[in-house]
C-alpha positions as CSV (number, residue, x, y, z in Angstrom):
1,M,16.5,-22.1,-19.8
2,E,15.4,-24.4,-17.0
3,V,16.5,-21.8,-14.5
4,L,13.6,-19.6,-15.7
5,L,11.2,-22.1,-14.2
6,Y,12.6,-21.2,-10.8
7,L,13.4,-17.5,-11.3
8,I,10.0,-16.3,-12.7
9,P,7.9,-17.7,-9.8
10,M,10.4,-16.4,-7.3
11,A,10.3,-12.9,-8.9
12,L,6.5,-12.9,-8.9
13,L,6.5,-14.0,-5.2
14,L,8.9,-11.3,-4.1
15,G,7.0,-8.7,-6.1
16,L,3.7,-9.7,-4.6
17,S,5.1,-9.8,-1.1
18,G,6.5,-6.3,-1.5
19,L,3.1,-5.1,-2.8
20,A,1.3,-6.8,0.1
21,A,3.7,-5.1,2.6
22,F,3.1,-1.7,1.0
23,L,-0.6,-2.1,1.1
24,W,-0.5,-3.3,4.7
25,S,1.5,-0.2,5.6
26,L,-1.0,2.0,3.9
27,K,-3.9,0.3,5.7
28,N,-2.2,0.8,9.1
29,G,-1.6,4.5,8.6
30,Q,2.2,4.6,8.2
31,Y,1.9,7.5,5.7
32,D,-0.7,9.6,7.5
33,D,1.5,12.3,9.1
34,V,4.4,12.9,6.8
35,K,5.0,16.5,7.7
36,G,4.7,15.8,11.5
37,A,7.5,13.3,11.3
38,A,9.7,15.7,9.4
39,L,9.2,18.4,12.0
40,R,9.8,16.0,14.9
41,V,13.3,15.4,13.7
42,L,14.1,19.0,14.2
43,T,13.1,19.2,17.8
44,D,15.7,18.8,20.6
45,D,13.8,16.7,23.1
46,D,17.0,15.1,24.4
47,I,18.6,18.3,25.6
48,R,18.0,18.9,29.3
49,P,18.9,22.1,31.1
């Protein structure tokens, strides 16, 4: 039962850091152009004539 004293704060810290990373990515516009990124995969920019 003493291990819960370590596991619960570590789980909360990991969860909060994941939430902070997600909110940071939202603030920096990582999810603004979802359709554009999907269409960019289909273009063949590396093929040269």
